[in-house]
Structures are given as structure tokens and as C-alpha cells.
Steps between C-alpha positions, in 0.01 A plus 500: 500500500647216298856561615507151650335232290529128424834546316668663803764275654677728750459835671794707637475798730813704609482758775739678730418578865695732727499532880673830596473419873704179471709622207404194288398457142343186351463391148186283469439270202165329494424233245213264436521215248181378338573153356256334257375267779312788657673569837698809593861478625593820691855601580648791699860619470601762758842667509561747785802717553600799718503834319860573601613216271403676181391862567809726483339782701465277804849356498754711681870527434574371851317168432677453160843577635563153654400330176727733300781426739460126452488551125831691516660224709374236258640695204835527676504132582414418135798711391732311740366166365571612147855599590555165676367310194736699275802425713420126542462219250170567326418132456560419867307806601192412289498135611497594867149452646560765764582762236190408301296534817653844563412624150148359515451692824641824352292479177185416700546800728563743211194373315292528817616859557413587140145368554498696828532827311278410203166562681604863584558571131171342390292675767664837426379462136146388582462710809352423845222537606334457160292784352140511615274285280784316332642152549876455513629146501783468752557130418852565355636675809348241731645221282844660526469515878396133510797397282729706720378304803552172317853590397582630845381166650734316262785739589442432866514124443831533306646711784418226750651235273822695494522447875581138435844603386563664838342218699751262347768682705330395823617163619172350615321621185772375267410135550129559433568691178740235373259222581237683293748551223603134500135384491417699186619223271255259668207736548475608135422147368261458790322819402461376143354171625265692729385724218425199278308331784295814576426552128376142460287520814372839387369360174341207684329737747368717218343197332351369828389817680527784246126514437411528869784678689643840407839400642540245223326681215818542296840330500662823619266539800521129574882522491504766775228330695713192530804709572314661790408157622873430546517810725208395718194590292211247520236449234406151617143587607411655164661214308312242704168677452568518123582131467477254785754260348743706295514787753661300783697287253665798321559677836677192638712454186607859498580496871720197457667621175543865591518533881671178604710394199621830361547668843691200629741507205547872551601462861720203406688726246550771766623240750747354246636849418538581865690172561729581204586844629551362853740219389697687233495844660440629153603861465432540128125481468276779604143571400608657170835319455330176396366668188828683442682165502317397185607816317855451620506145370384622156761773496778261596396259224502786248843620610643146472345458159647830384845401629492162325381656176787749514749218562362303209524807277867543592578135419326517161687819425828320576403217267440744215842657562667157498362422161697801368835348607716401197641176642250217543723326753454803729119506451406141572615458868358843598167428325472173689559675833247770422238247389543316827475826694186590309337165586596540866355849501174377344464220762585739779238742378234231501596389849519848651177624345314190615629534861470882525321580830 
């Protein structure tokens, strides 16, 4: 009927299907792109959820009670954290990585619970099931449920990371955590070198195999294809079939550069950190303490700088007062002493700021 013609470039169809026996609802989005080259590129996006996640009538008070109890406990814990922050030094509290982790966990959970209740409000407005003969788009409630699941997954990860603070109290776990903390300073430069190597190899693979292999069609996909190769993925057969010379050559180069060289340096860094902890019996560095040490060094340098500036200000103020003395014979010796003290203070400031650790 002329609805689709030569100027049409894409078709989109949205529909909602509901299975009352299984208690599931699915939002189906069908699309078909019609590029100028003539082919059709179909795509299907399916999002399925249980009805109890966003239909208020099917959610009982008994099933929501545990979530409300956890919310109340989280709110109480947030109140205790606020009181502890008020009673302690605010700068030390903010610069503590464990406190930042706690607040990230609290904020993530509160945001997740907000998205947990949002679908009920949206569905109550639009109604379920939809009126006969009408289409109601439930994409917003389903999107809220999806984001709730994403935030809940992040909240779960943060909860498990908080266990590291407790594991540091266990003797046989303490050494492992401190070895990891000590190796951070060596692993970060290695990660930068590895990223540069992967990016360079990704660009080379795109130029060599981008026109024939989907894995290397773009730099982004090539980057992750090479990263998967470090974890055991193998694209050698496809690369060899695409180019009999460059396929094996690039595979060999990447194996040597990525798997052997970078991995060997990584294990060497871990071994060196383990040896350091074993010989020195270091009790200062945990997994998070290595990063905190940098902040503590900056804070110590700032405190020293403030002390030296205050001392210099006092000396200059004394010099101004000496100038007001009526007898010159009284001013000259004192001014010489203060000038010498000011020079010593300046040299001490330079030395202490340069050696602040």
C-alpha cells in the first residue's frame, strides 16, 4: 500500500506478550534496517520479567516485608555512619577508602530500592492488563526493573569487597592481601603497557583482517578479541584462512608480546611483592592501604608546608616590630638573628617538602 517504499530505511515493531500460566511478560522490539545496498538487517530485542516485579496486585505484603526490613536496617546504618563522620575528623573520614566503599554501597542500595518501587507506580497509572483493543507500552516499568537488577548486582559486588576488611584479620589471609596491596604499584604501570600493546595490535588487526573477520571489524571489537586471546580464546584458524602469511605472523607476535612477556612480568611483580612481605614482615600495607599511603603522604606534606608558612609569618611579623624600635643599636643585632632564622626556615622548608613521604 505504499507504506514501505524505496525511501524506507528501518521498520520498528513493538509488542507485549503475556503468559498467565508462567506469570511472565515479555516486551518484544522487532527492527529491520534497509540500507541503500539492498540487504535487510533484522534485529530482535526481547526483555522478559515476572509479573510480581511490577504488578502491585500480585505482590503480597509478606514478600515485601524482608526488603522493607533490609531498607530499615540500611537507613539505620547510614544514620550511624553520619554520626561517626560528625564525631571524627571529616578530612580523615572522607579520605578513608573503606568509608567511601561503605557510602557507595549505601547509596547504591537506596537507589536500587527506589527503582524497585517505581514499576508499581507506573503500572498503577497505566493499568494491567491493558484495555481490550489498546496497546500499552510497558517499557518504562521493565526498564526500571532491569536497572534495579543492575544496581543490585553492583551492590552485591560492593558487599563482597567489604569482606576484604574482615579477611585482613585472619592470619593466613593477611599475607595474601598485603602481597596484593604491595604489588599495586607495579601492576598499574604494567596495565598501562598492556593497554598500549593491545591497542597497537588491535589497529594492526583491523587493517589486516577487518574486511574479512567480524572479530576484527572495528578497533573496539578487535581490542576485546585480543583480550580474550589472553584468557585462552583462539582465532588462529580464521586468521590463517584470511591471510596465510600475516595470520600466523600476527598470532605469533601477539602470543609472545601478550601471553609470555606481559604475563611473565605480572608473575614477577607478584613474586617480588611476596618476597618483600616475607622478609620485612610488613604490617602496614593491606589491599587498600597502599592507595591510602599516597593520600597520607600528600596530607603530611601539606601540614608541613602550613607549619613552615606559619613560622615564616611569625618571623616576618617580628621583623616589622623591630623596625618600630627607637634605638638602632637594639634593632641591628635582632634583625641579623631573624634574617638568619628566616633563611634557615626557608632551607628547611625546601628540604622537608622535597623529602615528604
